C-alpha positions as CSV (number, residue, x, y, z in Angstrom):
1,M,-11.5,-127.1,-149.8
2,T,-7.8,-127.5,-149.1
3,L,-5.6,-125.0,-146.8
4,T,-4.9,-121.8,-148.6
5,G,-2.5,-118.9,-147.6
6,S,-1.9,-115.4,-148.5
7,M,1.1,-113.2,-149.6
8,E,1.0,-110.5,-147.6
9,L,3.6,-107.6,-147.4
10,S,4.5,-106.3,-144.2
11,A,6.0,-103.3,-142.3
12,S,9.4,-103.8,-143.2
13,G,8.8,-104.5,-146.8
14,S,9.3,-108.6,-146.5
15,V,6.8,-110.8,-148.1
16,S,5.1,-113.3,-145.2
17,N,2.7,-115.9,-145.4
18,K,-0.4,-115.7,-143.6
19,M,-3.5,-118.4,-142.7
20,D,-6.8,-116.6,-141.6
21,L,-8.4,-119.6,-139.6
22,L,-11.7,-117.9,-140.6
23,D,-11.3,-118.1,-144.4
24,M,-13.5,-121.3,-145.1
25,D,-16.0,-122.4,-147.0
26,V,-18.7,-125.0,-145.0
27,Q,-16.8,-127.8,-143.9
28,E,-17.5,-130.6,-141.9
29,M,-16.7,-129.9,-138.0
30,Y,-15.4,-132.5,-135.5
31,F,-18.6,-133.2,-134.2
32,D,-20.1,-133.5,-137.5
33,K,-18.3,-136.2,-138.4
34,P,-20.5,-140.3,-137.7
35,L,-20.0,-141.8,-134.4
36,P,-20.4,-145.6,-134.7
37,E,-23.2,-146.8,-132.9
38,G,-23.4,-146.6,-129.6
39,V,-20.9,-144.4,-128.8
40,A,-23.4,-141.0,-128.8
41,G,-25.0,-142.8,-126.6
42,L,-22.5,-143.6,-124.4
43,I,-21.6,-139.7,-124.4
44,S,-25.3,-139.2,-123.1
45,D,-24.7,-141.4,-120.5
46,A,-21.7,-140.1,-119.0
47,A,-23.2,-136.3,-119.3
48,D,-26.1,-137.4,-117.3
49,A,-24.0,-139.2,-114.7
50,Y,-21.3,-136.0,-114.4
51,G,-20.1,-136.3,-111.3
52,E,-20.5,-140.3,-110.1
53,P,-17.6,-143.3,-110.9
54,E,-19.8,-144.4,-114.0
55,A,-19.4,-141.5,-116.2
56,E,-15.5,-142.0,-116.7
57,A,-16.2,-145.7,-117.4
58,L,-19.0,-144.6,-119.9
59,L,-16.4,-142.3,-121.7
60,Q,-13.6,-144.4,-121.8
61,K,-16.0,-147.4,-123.5
62,A,-16.8,-144.6,-125.7
63,L,-12.9,-144.2,-126.3
64,K,-13.0,-147.6,-126.7
65,V,-15.5,-148.0,-129.4
66,A,-14.3,-144.8,-131.2
67,P,-10.7,-144.1,-130.1
68,E,-9.6,-141.9,-132.6
69,H,-13.0,-140.1,-133.3
70,P,-12.8,-136.5,-132.2
71,M,-15.9,-136.0,-130.5
72,V,-14.8,-138.7,-127.9
73,H,-11.5,-136.7,-127.7
74,V,-13.5,-133.6,-126.6
75,A,-15.7,-135.1,-124.2
76,L,-13.2,-137.1,-122.6
77,Y,-10.7,-134.0,-122.5
78,R,-13.5,-131.5,-120.8
79,Y,-14.6,-134.5,-118.3
80,Y,-10.9,-134.7,-117.0
81,F,-10.6,-131.0,-117.3
82,Y,-13.8,-129.6,-115.5
83,Q,-12.6,-132.8,-112.7
84,H,-9.3,-130.8,-112.4
85,R,-7.7,-133.9,-113.7
86,F,-5.2,-131.9,-115.5
87,A,-2.7,-134.7,-116.4
88,E,-5.4,-136.7,-117.7
89,A,-6.7,-134.3,-119.5
90,L,-3.1,-133.0,-121.0
91,A,-2.7,-136.7,-122.3
92,M,-6.1,-136.4,-124.2
93,A,-5.3,-133.0,-125.5
94,D,-1.9,-134.8,-126.6
95,K,-3.4,-137.4,-127.6
96,T,-5.7,-135.2,-129.8
97,I,-2.9,-133.4,-131.6
98,T,-0.9,-136.7,-132.5
99,D,-4.3,-137.7,-134.2
100,C,-5.2,-134.9,-135.7
101,A,-1.4,-134.2,-137.3
102,A,-1.6,-137.7,-138.4
103,E,-5.0,-136.7,-140.6
104,L,-3.6,-133.3,-141.7
105,G,-0.6,-135.6,-143.0
106,Y,1.7,-134.4,-140.2
107,S,4.3,-136.8,-138.7
108,G,6.6,-134.7,-136.7
109,A,6.1,-133.2,-133.3
110,W,4.2,-129.8,-132.6
111,E,7.0,-127.7,-131.7
112,A,7.9,-128.4,-135.3
113,V,4.9,-128.0,-137.3
114,T,4.9,-124.9,-139.7
115,L,2.6,-122.6,-141.8
116,A,4.0,-124.7,-145.2
117,A,3.5,-128.1,-143.3
118,L,-0.3,-126.9,-142.8
119,Q,-0.7,-125.5,-146.1
120,A,0.1,-128.6,-147.9
121,S,-2.4,-130.6,-146.2
122,E,-5.2,-131.7,-148.3
123,V,-7.5,-131.7,-145.2
124,T,-10.2,-128.8,-144.3
125,M,-8.9,-125.7,-142.4
126,T,-11.2,-126.6,-140.0
127,R,-9.3,-129.7,-139.3
128,V,-6.4,-126.9,-138.6
129,R,-7.9,-125.0,-136.5
130,Y,-9.0,-128.3,-134.3
131,Y,-5.6,-129.0,-134.3
132,L,-4.5,-125.8,-133.4
133,M,-7.4,-125.1,-130.4
134,A,-6.2,-128.7,-128.7
135,L,-2.7,-127.5,-128.6
136,K,-4.0,-124.1,-127.1
137,G,-6.1,-126.3,-124.5
138,A,-2.5,-128.2,-124.0
139,G,-1.1,-125.1,-123.5
140,L,-3.8,-123.7,-120.8
141,I,-3.5,-127.1,-119.3
142,C,0.2,-126.7,-118.7
143,L,-0.1,-123.4,-117.3
144,R,-2.4,-124.7,-114.8
145,M,-0.3,-127.3,-113.3
146,G,2.7,-124.8,-113.2
147,R,4.9,-126.2,-116.4
148,W,5.1,-122.3,-117.6
149,E,8.1,-122.8,-120.0
150,E,6.0,-125.4,-121.9
151,G,2.6,-123.9,-121.5
152,E,3.9,-120.9,-122.8
153,S,5.8,-122.5,-125.4
154,R,2.4,-124.7,-126.5
155,L,0.9,-121.1,-126.5
156,K,3.7,-119.2,-128.6
157,K,3.4,-122.2,-131.2
158,V,-0.3,-121.6,-131.7
159,A,0.6,-117.9,-131.8
160,E,3.2,-118.0,-134.7
161,L,0.9,-120.1,-136.7
162,D,-2.8,-118.1,-135.7
163,A,-1.1,-114.5,-137.2
164,E,-4.4,-113.2,-137.1
165,D,-4.8,-114.3,-133.0
166,R,-8.4,-116.0,-134.3
167,L,-7.5,-118.0,-131.7
168,G,-6.3,-115.8,-128.6
169,A,-3.2,-117.3,-128.0
170,S,-1.2,-114.0,-128.5
171,A,-3.5,-112.5,-125.5
172,I,-3.1,-115.2,-123.4
173,L,0.2,-115.3,-123.3
174,Q,0.2,-111.0,-122.6
175,V,-1.6,-112.1,-119.5
176,V,0.9,-115.0,-118.9
177,D,3.7,-112.1,-119.5
178,G,2.4,-110.0,-116.3
179,W,2.4,-113.2,-114.0
180,D,4.3,-113.4,-110.6
181,R,5.8,-116.7,-110.9
């Protein structure tokens, strides 16, 4: 299935394009994509060794074998995030955003991505969701790091593209607006 948008009349009477991130058939998820031989074992061994120095080494080895595989990205992102190594988690989220954008056929920066660019993609809606989830995760990490403007910008971009707020970026932004920085 390719991406589709819908035309909707807004309260002001203007027509707006929307993309419903839950509007999809059964599609391949990031974890359904086949891994090269041995990589699943490396990720599993890293999970078993969590908290030990060799866990990161196993995940880095998996990244060398499958540098663009989404499951490896998620495993490393989660490892760094839960270790409170936010700079490294952000770097992995940004790698995911860049790799996923290329897969979507989009070569620009996340700041400039548009609904039209995502809808023009021949890739499945699950890949668009993955892209936006990585962007949301990067925004949350920026907030954790005290990089308020950058975090809010990333979350606002997700909210802009996810008009139905399926990913919850607008709700997070409402909470952030109430923070005393």
